[in-house]
C-alpha positions as CSV (number, residue, x, y, z in Angstrom):
1,M,-0.2,0.0,-0.4
2,L,2.0,3.2,-1.1
3,M,1.5,5.9,1.5
4,S,2.5,8.8,-0.4
5,N,2.9,11.2,-3.8
6,P,6.5,12.8,-3.6
7,T,4.6,15.6,-5.5
8,E,2.6,16.3,-2.6
9,V,5.2,16.6,-0.1
10,G,6.1,19.9,1.0
11,S,9.9,20.7,-0.3
12,A,11.1,21.5,3.1
13,I,11.8,18.2,4.1
14,P,14.1,16.7,1.5
15,S,12.7,13.6,-0.3
16,T,16.1,10.8,-0.1
17,D,16.1,7.0,0.3
18,V,16.1,5.2,3.8
19,E,19.7,5.3,4.2
20,S,20.4,9.1,3.5
21,A,17.0,9.8,6.0
22,Y,18.7,7.9,8.9
23,E,21.9,9.9,8.4
24,L,20.0,13.4,8.6
25,F,17.6,12.3,11.6
26,A,19.5,10.0,13.4
27,P,22.4,11.8,15.3
28,L,19.5,14.4,16.9
29,A,17.4,11.7,17.5
30,E,20.1,9.4,19.3
31,K,20.9,12.6,21.5
32,Y,17.7,13.8,22.4
33,W,15.3,10.9,22.3
34,G,17.8,8.2,22.9
35,P,19.6,5.7,21.6
36,D,17.5,3.0,21.2
37,L,15.5,4.8,18.6
38,H,12.3,3.6,18.8
39,N,9.0,4.0,21.1
40,G,9.0,3.7,25.0
41,Y,6.4,1.7,26.8
42,W,4.7,3.2,29.8
43,Y,2.5,1.7,32.3
44,G,0.3,4.3,32.5
45,E,0.2,7.9,33.4
46,Q,1.3,7.8,36.5
47,D,4.3,6.2,34.9
48,D,7.4,8.2,35.2
49,T,9.8,5.9,33.7
50,S,13.1,7.3,31.6
51,L,12.5,7.5,27.6
52,E,15.7,6.1,27.4
53,E,14.3,3.5,30.2
54,A,11.0,3.1,28.8
55,S,12.6,2.7,25.3
56,R,14.6,-0.5,26.5
57,R,11.2,-2.1,28.2
58,L,9.8,-2.0,25.1
59,T,12.7,-4.0,23.9
60,E,12.7,-6.6,26.6
61,L,8.7,-7.1,25.8
62,V,9.6,-8.2,22.8
63,A,12.5,-10.0,23.1
64,D,10.6,-12.2,25.5
65,R,8.3,-13.0,22.8
66,L,10.9,-14.2,20.8
67,R,11.0,-17.5,23.6
68,V,15.1,-18.0,22.6
69,G,17.9,-18.8,24.7
70,P,21.3,-20.0,24.1
71,G,22.5,-21.6,20.9
72,D,19.2,-20.5,19.0
73,R,19.4,-18.1,16.2
74,V,17.6,-14.8,16.1
75,L,17.4,-11.9,13.0
76,D,16.8,-8.5,13.6
77,V,15.5,-6.8,10.4
78,G,16.3,-3.1,10.2
79,C,18.7,-3.2,12.6
80,G,19.9,0.3,12.8
81,N,22.3,1.5,15.4
82,G,22.3,-2.2,17.0
83,R,21.1,-1.7,20.7
84,P,17.9,-3.9,20.6
85,A,20.2,-6.9,18.9
86,V,22.6,-6.1,21.7
87,S,19.5,-6.3,24.1
88,V,18.4,-9.5,22.6
89,G,21.8,-11.1,22.9
90,T,22.4,-10.3,26.2
91,G,19.1,-11.3,28.2
92,T,18.9,-14.5,25.8
93,G,22.2,-15.5,25.5
94,A,21.2,-16.7,21.6
95,Q,23.3,-15.5,18.8
96,V,21.6,-12.5,16.9
97,T,22.6,-11.3,13.3
98,G,21.5,-7.9,12.6
99,V,20.5,-6.7,9.0
100,D,20.2,-3.2,7.9
101,V,21.2,-1.1,4.7
102,N,22.7,1.9,6.7
103,R,26.1,1.3,6.6
104,S,27.5,4.1,9.5
105,A,24.4,2.3,11.7
106,L,26.0,-1.0,11.0
107,A,29.7,0.2,11.9
108,A,27.9,2.0,15.0
109,A,26.3,-1.7,16.2
110,S,28.9,-3.5,15.4
111,E,31.1,-1.4,17.7
112,H,28.2,-1.4,20.7
113,A,28.1,-4.8,20.4
114,A,32.5,-5.4,20.7
115,A,32.3,-2.9,23.5
116,N,29.5,-4.8,25.5
117,G,31.5,-8.0,24.7
118,L,29.5,-9.9,22.6
119,G,31.6,-9.4,19.2
120,D,31.5,-12.7,18.9
121,R,27.5,-13.2,19.7
122,V,26.0,-10.3,18.0
123,A,27.1,-9.5,14.2
124,F,25.7,-7.6,11.1
125,E,25.6,-7.5,8.0
126,C,24.2,-5.1,5.4
127,A,21.4,-6.7,3.6
128,D,17.7,-6.0,1.7
129,A,15.2,-7.5,4.1
130,L,13.5,-8.8,0.8
131,D,16.7,-10.1,-0.6
132,L,18.6,-11.6,2.3
133,P,22.1,-13.5,2.0
134,F,20.9,-16.3,4.5
135,R,19.9,-20.0,3.9
136,P,16.4,-20.8,4.1
137,G,15.5,-21.9,7.7
138,S,18.8,-20.6,9.6
139,F,16.7,-18.8,12.5
140,D,14.7,-19.7,15.2
141,A,13.3,-16.2,15.3
142,A,13.2,-13.0,14.0
143,L,12.2,-9.6,14.9
144,L,11.6,-6.1,13.6
145,I,11.1,-3.2,15.3
146,E,9.6,-0.6,14.0
147,S,11.1,-1.4,10.6
148,S,8.5,-3.1,8.7
149,L,6.7,-0.1,7.5
150,H,9.4,0.3,5.1
151,F,8.3,-2.6,3.2
152,E,5.1,-4.1,1.7
153,L,3.8,-6.4,3.7
154,D,3.1,-9.2,1.3
155,E,6.8,-9.0,0.0
156,L,8.0,-8.6,3.4
157,L,6.5,-11.8,5.7
158,P,7.0,-14.0,3.0
159,S,11.4,-13.5,2.6
160,L,11.2,-13.7,6.9
161,A,8.5,-16.8,6.6
162,G,11.4,-18.4,4.6
163,M,14.1,-17.5,6.8
164,L,12.6,-19.2,9.8
165,R,12.5,-23.0,10.9
166,P,9.8,-25.1,11.7
167,A,7.9,-23.5,14.9
168,G,10.3,-20.3,14.4
169,R,8.9,-17.3,15.3
170,L,8.6,-13.5,14.1
171,V,7.6,-10.4,16.6
172,L,6.8,-7.5,14.6
173,E,6.4,-4.0,17.1
174,T,5.2,-1.9,14.2
175,P,2.4,0.8,13.9
176,Y,-1.1,-0.1,12.3
177,A,-4.1,1.0,10.7
178,K,-7.4,0.5,13.2
179,V,-9.6,0.5,10.0
180,P,-8.9,0.1,6.5
181,M,-7.0,3.1,4.3
182,N,-9.6,5.4,3.0
183,E,-8.5,9.3,1.4
184,R,-8.5,11.3,5.0
185,M,-6.3,8.7,6.5
186,R,-4.0,8.8,3.2
187,Q,-3.6,12.7,3.2
188,R,-2.7,12.6,6.9
189,T,-0.4,10.1,7.0
190,A,1.6,11.0,3.3
191,E,4.2,13.3,4.4
192,Y,5.1,11.7,7.3
193,Y,5.8,8.5,5.5
194,E,7.5,10.5,2.6
195,M,10.3,12.2,5.8
196,I,11.4,9.0,6.9
197,Q,11.0,6.6,3.4
198,A,8.3,4.1,4.3
199,V,5.7,2.8,1.9
200,S,3.0,0.9,4.1
201,L,0.8,0.7,7.0
202,E,-2.1,-2.0,7.0
203,T,-4.5,-3.6,9.1
204,L,-5.2,-6.5,11.8
205,P,-6.5,-8.4,9.6
206,R,-4.0,-7.9,6.7
207,H,-1.5,-9.0,8.4
208,L,-3.0,-12.1,9.8
209,E,-4.0,-12.6,6.0
210,V,-0.4,-11.9,4.7
211,A,0.9,-14.3,7.4
212,G,-1.3,-16.8,7.2
213,A,-0.2,-17.1,3.1
214,V,3.2,-18.2,4.3
215,E,2.4,-20.3,6.8
216,L,2.6,-18.0,9.5
217,E,0.3,-18.6,12.5
218,P,-0.6,-15.7,14.6
219,V,0.4,-16.5,18.7
220,E,-0.2,-13.1,20.1
221,F,-1.3,-9.8,19.6
222,L,-0.9,-6.9,21.8
223,D,-2.4,-3.4,21.0
224,I,0.5,-0.8,23.0
225,T,-1.1,2.6,21.6
226,E,-1.7,3.9,25.1
227,N,1.6,2.8,26.4
228,T,3.5,4.2,23.6
229,A,1.4,7.6,23.6
230,Q,4.5,9.3,25.8
231,T,6.8,8.9,23.5
232,W,6.9,11.7,21.4
233,P,5.4,14.2,23.5
234,R,8.7,13.5,26.0
235,A,11.4,13.5,23.1
236,L,9.3,16.6,21.4
237,E,10.1,18.1,25.3
238,R,13.9,17.4,24.8
239,L,13.9,18.8,21.0
240,R,12.6,22.0,22.5
241,E,14.3,22.4,25.3
242,N,17.8,22.2,22.9
243,W,16.2,23.3,19.8
244,S,19.1,26.1,18.8
245,E,21.4,22.7,17.7
246,I,18.0,21.2,16.3
247,E,18.1,24.9,13.7
248,R,21.4,24.6,13.6
249,V,22.0,21.2,12.2
250,L,18.5,20.8,10.5
251,G,17.7,24.6,9.5
252,S,14.6,26.2,11.1
253,E,12.5,25.5,8.0
254,V,13.3,21.4,7.9
255,A,13.3,21.2,11.9
256,E,9.4,23.1,12.5
257,R,8.1,21.1,9.4
258,A,9.7,17.7,10.9
259,V,8.0,18.4,14.2
260,R,5.0,19.7,13.1
261,V,4.9,16.3,10.7
262,V,5.0,13.4,12.8
263,D,2.4,15.8,15.7
264,D,0.3,15.4,13.0
265,W,0.9,11.9,11.9
266,R,0.7,10.8,15.6
267,A,-2.7,12.3,16.4
268,V,-4.5,10.2,13.8
269,P,-6.6,8.7,16.0
270,E,-6.6,5.3,13.3
271,I,-3.1,4.5,14.0
272,G,-2.3,2.1,16.7
273,F,1.1,0.5,17.4
274,M,1.1,-3.7,17.8
275,V,3.3,-6.1,19.0
276,M,2.3,-9.0,16.9
277,T,4.2,-12.4,17.4
278,L,3.5,-15.5,14.5
279,R,4.8,-18.6,14.2
280,R,6.0,-20.8,11.6
281,R,3.6,-23.6,11.2
282,E,4.4,-27.2,11.4
283,R,4.3,-29.2,8.7
284,D,3.1,-32.8,10.1
285,S,6.0,-33.9,8.6
286,E,8.2,-31.9,10.4
287,A,5.9,-32.4,13.7
288,G,6.9,-35.7,13.7
C-alpha cells in the first residue's frame, strides 16, 4: 500500500532514500530521544519512567516473545545502530544477526556489540530484508522493531517466513491501521511516510491474511497504543529544550516542518501500535 506521492510533499523536508533519511535525523534522535530510536513503553499516565528506560522496556517486551535462549539464532531486521540486537543477545544468550541498509549505522552497531563483549555472538550485515543472504530456515526467531513499515507486507512476510525454521517465531512491533485506509488517512499520513521513506500501513486483518498465506500462524496480538503514547511528547519536550542545536543542524524550516509532520501523524486516531507474534507452521512430517 503506497502511502505517499513525492509531488504532494512540502519541499522543506528533503525526499531521499532510507539510508540518507536515517543519517539526517538519527544523530539528533539518538542524542535527545535515546539510543534505541524506537517507542517507549509505559504502564500508565503515572509511570514516570525515563524515555531511555521505557525504550529498553519495549525492547525487552519484544525479546521475551522470541522464546529463544543459548544456541538459538535470531535475525533482527532493520537493526539500525544495534542497541536492540545487543539487548536481545545479552538477555537471551542467543546468537543475533542484525541486518540493515545503513552502513554507518551498522558500523556503530558493531562497535556497540564489541564494547559490550558480544562481538562473537552479535553480528551485523548490510542486507535488504527482501533479499537476505542466508539459507532458508537459518533462524529460530526474527524481530522487527518499527521497521516493517519500510516494506510492502506481501513482500516482507514471505521473505522472513523463509528464514525461519519450523515453529520459529516472528515478532513485529509496528504502527498499524485500526481501520482500512481511506483518503483522509492517506492525506494525513503521506507527508510523514515520505519523510521517513515508509511505504505501508496495514490493518491487523491484512497482517493475518498475508501471514497465513506463507504459513505464519498468529500467537499473540498486543495493542500498545496507550502504552507508547508518551513517547513523542517526551521526545518533543527535549527537542524544544535544545532547539538551537536542532535548527543549526537541520535549519529552522526543516526542523519546524519535521516536528509538525510527526505531530500530525501521531494525532491520527486510526493509527495504533502493536506487538504481533507469529509462528511458522510445522508440517505434519516436520512435527513428527
